[in-house]
C-alpha positions, 0 to 999 in steps of 0.5 A: 500500500502507498504510504499515507502522508499527513500533509497538515503535519508536514506543513507544521514541520516546515513552519517549525523548521522556518522558525529555527532558520530565522532564529539563527540566520534571519529571514534572508538566510531562510532559503527554501533549500535551507528550510527543506534541509532543516525539516529533513525534506528534499528541496523539491518536496516543498513546492506542493505545499509552499511554492514560494518563501512568501507563501510559507511565511504567510502560513507561518504567521497564520499558524503562530496566530492560531497557536497564540489564540489557543493558548489565550483561550486556555489561559483565560478560561474561568477568568474575567476582567483584569485577571483575564486581560493579564493572562491574555497579554502574557500569551502575546509577550515573548516570555519563553523560547517558543514565544520568542520564536513566534515573535521572530516569525511576526517580525519577518512577516511585518517586514514583508507586509510593509510592501504587500497589501495582502499581508498587511490586510491579513495582519490587520484582521488578525490584530482586530481580533485581539483588539476586540477581545481586549475590549471585551475584557475591559467591559468585564473589568468595568462591570466588576468595578476594577477600572478607574473612572474616566478612562478611554477604552480605545486609549487603553487597548491601543496602549496594550497593543503598542506595548505587547507588539513592541515587546516582540521587537525589543525582547528579540533585539535586546533581551538583556533589557527585556527579560520575561520578568521585566516584561511581566513587571512592565505589564503589571505597571500598566495594569496598575495605572488603569486599575481602581484598586490601590494595590493592583500591582502584582510583582513579577517573579524575580522582579525588584520592588521599589526601595 
């Protein structure tokens, strides 16, 4: 009998190989030949799945986005308001090796999206899903009395998105200044600024308190 090939599994294997190549050599070093070699495939075996590197990068971004959404759903289960918002943001922030690799894929995708309207539209629709989820969590927080009065939700969500997406760049470029503990602490500082509770700050593990 002919061997049954799991095509979805192969696509994911190629995405994971792309992560490793980009992490070590950058997007320009991630040639289709190098990716095929890293994944253990013959070079020509990639074309039925991804005719070009751009196609592979687009799929990789979608895979990262879906993977992040699954973690978000799991981590926020049973939570509401600011607690859910905190857990939600933790899944975007590059707090471990897996999320750092995801950030590298996102950065490579952003570079191409600057001159590719289709990629830019995909990114915008993806980020709109995150913005809507953050708005929902703010509405919950307001119902629970967790938010300060007079704050503008558009400004809060915009600030969170700017911080979370910016952290993907800074943690990749200067990890010594943006460790997981530091990123958690920065998020807690932001949450404390919008929280109605005086003692809303939750210290990150290993973070330094004020003197």
